[in-house]
BAFIKE-405453 format. One record per residue (C-alpha): y, x, z. Coordinates in nm, 4 decimals. Example, Ala and Ser with C-alpha at 12.3 -4.5 7.8 and 13.67 -1.06 7.14 Angstrom:
2
<rec yy="-0.4500" xx="1.2300" zz="0.7800"/>
<rec yy="-0.1060" xx="1.3670" zz="0.7140"/>
This chain:
117
<rec yy="1.0527" xx="2.0664" zz="-0.0768"/>
<rec yy="1.3349" xx="1.8714" zz="-0.2361"/>
<rec yy="1.5845" xx="1.7283" zz="0.0131"/>
<rec yy="1.7498" xx="1.4916" zz="-0.2347"/>
<rec yy="1.7473" xx="1.1481" zz="-0.0740"/>
<rec yy="1.8302" xx="0.9328" zz="-0.3744"/>
<rec yy="1.5660" xx="0.6690" zz="-0.4202"/>
<rec yy="1.4206" xx="0.5771" zz="-0.7557"/>
<rec yy="1.2219" xx="0.2911" zz="-0.8999"/>
<rec yy="0.8575" xx="0.3942" zz="-0.9163"/>
<rec yy="0.6532" xx="0.3692" zz="-1.2360"/>
<rec yy="0.2795" xx="0.3423" zz="-1.2979"/>
<rec yy="0.2437" xx="0.7222" zz="-1.2968"/>
<rec yy="0.3507" xx="0.7059" zz="-0.9307"/>
<rec yy="0.0745" xx="0.4686" zz="-0.8143"/>
<rec yy="-0.1654" xx="0.7418" zz="-0.7013"/>
<rec yy="0.0929" xx="0.9690" zz="-0.5302"/>
<rec yy="0.2527" xx="0.6626" zz="-0.3667"/>
<rec yy="-0.0862" xx="0.5487" zz="-0.2329"/>
<rec yy="-0.1412" xx="0.8965" zz="-0.0897"/>
<rec yy="0.2024" xx="0.9112" zz="0.0791"/>
<rec yy="0.1964" xx="0.5635" zz="0.2318"/>
<rec yy="-0.1702" xx="0.5863" zz="0.3363"/>
<rec yy="-0.1000" xx="0.9051" zz="0.5286"/>
<rec yy="0.2042" xx="0.7387" zz="0.6868"/>
<rec yy="-0.0121" xx="0.4510" zz="0.8158"/>
<rec yy="-0.3140" xx="0.6634" zz="0.9095"/>
<rec yy="-0.2314" xx="0.6604" zz="1.2838"/>
<rec yy="-0.0498" xx="0.3258" zz="1.2896"/>
<rec yy="-0.1866" xx="0.1254" zz="1.5868"/>
<rec yy="-0.2578" xx="-0.1869" zz="1.3793"/>
<rec yy="-0.4335" xx="0.0123" zz="1.1059"/>
<rec yy="-0.6332" xx="0.2019" zz="1.3697"/>
<rec yy="-0.7371" xx="-0.1304" zz="1.5233"/>
<rec yy="-0.8264" xx="-0.2819" zz="1.1855"/>
<rec yy="-1.0088" xx="0.0292" zz="1.0672"/>
<rec yy="-1.1424" xx="0.1986" zz="1.3823"/>
<rec yy="-1.3556" xx="0.4554" zz="1.1964"/>
<rec yy="-1.1139" xx="0.7406" zz="1.1373"/>
<rec yy="-1.3589" xx="0.9032" zz="0.8952"/>
<rec yy="-1.3208" xx="0.6148" zz="0.6455"/>
<rec yy="-0.9712" xx="0.4904" zz="0.7368"/>
<rec yy="-0.7734" xx="0.7088" zz="0.4957"/>
<rec yy="-1.0035" xx="0.6297" zz="0.2034"/>
<rec yy="-0.9797" xx="0.2551" zz="0.2744"/>
<rec yy="-0.6014" xx="0.2674" zz="0.3136"/>
<rec yy="-0.5711" xx="0.4525" zz="-0.0185"/>
<rec yy="-0.7710" xx="0.1820" zz="-0.1965"/>
<rec yy="-0.5530" xx="-0.0874" zz="-0.0409"/>
<rec yy="-0.2237" xx="0.0872" zz="-0.1122"/>
<rec yy="-0.3330" xx="0.1814" zz="-0.4652"/>
<rec yy="-0.3750" xx="-0.1889" zz="-0.5441"/>
<rec yy="-0.0727" xx="-0.3005" zz="-0.3409"/>
<rec yy="0.1411" xx="-0.0302" zz="-0.4992"/>
<rec yy="0.0283" xx="-0.1084" zz="-0.8523"/>
<rec yy="0.1171" xx="-0.4755" zz="-0.8140"/>
<rec yy="0.4558" xx="-0.3991" zz="-0.6571"/>
<rec yy="0.5419" xx="-0.1252" zz="-0.9060"/>
<rec yy="0.4518" xx="-0.3452" zz="-1.2041"/>
<rec yy="0.6859" xx="-0.6088" zz="-1.0597"/>
<rec yy="0.9739" xx="-0.3656" zz="-1.0045"/>
<rec yy="0.9419" xx="-0.3681" zz="-0.6248"/>
<rec yy="0.8316" xx="-0.0088" zz="-0.5599"/>
<rec yy="1.0753" xx="0.2664" zz="-0.4666"/>
<rec yy="1.0314" xx="0.6297" zz="-0.3769"/>
<rec yy="1.2150" xx="0.9360" zz="-0.2555"/>
<rec yy="1.1554" xx="1.3006" zz="-0.3395"/>
<rec yy="0.9989" xx="1.5079" zz="-0.6110"/>
<rec yy="0.7151" xx="1.5421" zz="-0.5372"/>
<rec yy="0.7076" xx="1.1972" zz="-0.3819"/>
<rec yy="0.7763" xx="1.2099" zz="-0.0073"/>
<rec yy="0.8571" xx="0.8521" zz="0.0882"/>
<rec yy="0.7611" xx="0.5102" zz="-0.0445"/>
<rec yy="0.8873" xx="0.1575" zz="0.0161"/>
<rec yy="0.7935" xx="-0.1762" zz="-0.1349"/>
<rec yy="1.0371" xx="-0.4638" zz="-0.1128"/>
<rec yy="1.1371" xx="-0.7699" zz="-0.3026"/>
<rec yy="1.4909" xx="-0.9011" zz="-0.3092"/>
<rec yy="1.5428" xx="-1.2743" zz="-0.2518"/>
<rec yy="1.6471" xx="-1.3221" zz="-0.6158"/>
<rec yy="1.3234" xx="-1.1798" zz="-0.7559"/>
<rec yy="1.0392" xx="-1.4006" zz="-0.8704"/>
<rec yy="0.7077" xx="-1.4013" zz="-0.6885"/>
<rec yy="0.4814" xx="-1.1074" zz="-0.7636"/>
<rec yy="0.2309" xx="-1.1526" zz="-1.0425"/>
<rec yy="-0.1069" xx="-0.9830" zz="-1.0495"/>
<rec yy="-0.2965" xx="-0.8822" zz="-1.3625"/>
<rec yy="-0.6667" xx="-0.9359" zz="-1.4304"/>
<rec yy="-0.7129" xx="-0.5584" zz="-1.4137"/>
<rec yy="-0.5626" xx="-0.5562" zz="-1.0654"/>
<rec yy="-0.7865" xx="-0.8458" zz="-0.9619"/>
<rec yy="-1.0856" xx="-0.6288" zz="-1.0538"/>
<rec yy="-0.9535" xx="-0.3606" zz="-0.8198"/>
<rec yy="-0.9243" xx="-0.6248" zz="-0.5493"/>
<rec yy="-1.2988" xx="-0.6766" zz="-0.5739"/>
<rec yy="-1.3486" xx="-0.3034" zz="-0.5123"/>
<rec yy="-1.1344" xx="-0.3325" zz="-0.1997"/>
<rec yy="-1.3736" xx="-0.5983" zz="-0.0714"/>
<rec yy="-1.6509" xx="-0.3372" zz="-0.0840"/>
<rec yy="-1.4750" xx="-0.1293" zz="0.1835"/>
<rec yy="-1.4152" xx="-0.1847" zz="0.5568"/>
<rec yy="-1.0859" xx="-0.3571" zz="0.4733"/>
<rec yy="-1.2165" xx="-0.7191" zz="0.4895"/>
<rec yy="-1.3790" xx="-0.6505" zz="0.8275"/>
<rec yy="-1.0545" xx="-0.4979" zz="0.9530"/>
<rec yy="-0.8514" xx="-0.7883" zz="0.8198"/>
<rec yy="-1.0676" xx="-1.0377" zz="1.0083"/>
<rec yy="-1.0517" xx="-0.8210" zz="1.3229"/>
<rec yy="-0.6711" xx="-0.8317" zz="1.3111"/>
<rec yy="-0.6290" xx="-1.1876" zz="1.1840"/>
<rec yy="-0.5150" xx="-1.3228" zz="1.5223"/>
<rec yy="-0.2594" xx="-1.0409" zz="1.5570"/>
<rec yy="-0.1334" xx="-1.0877" zz="1.2017"/>
<rec yy="-0.0932" xx="-1.4646" zz="1.2473"/>
<rec yy="0.1382" xx="-1.4052" zz="1.5464"/>
<rec yy="0.3876" xx="-1.2200" zz="1.3258"/>
<rec yy="0.4518" xx="-1.5180" zz="1.0932"/>
């Protein structure tokens, strides 16, 4: 395992490994467990979400990672950056996300999520 802690801007080749890393990080997160109570399908659903989320952020220069192989992932947008844009291809992947438990989980957690704004 590489212990180098310098972060790097992620590229489209990193979408899949980034989705794997961040999905595993959120697997036992209390909010994710509440949204997606079926542990058997939670990781698969999180990977679909973070694959799409990561692709959009990486294409917009907002995805960063640490390690080779990838060990840590962060997505952030600086105040100077424009709003994120989403491609038609990514919109198609959004439709696939709607065929998972994610929409049910989102509606389960909607009241919790609205309290954080």
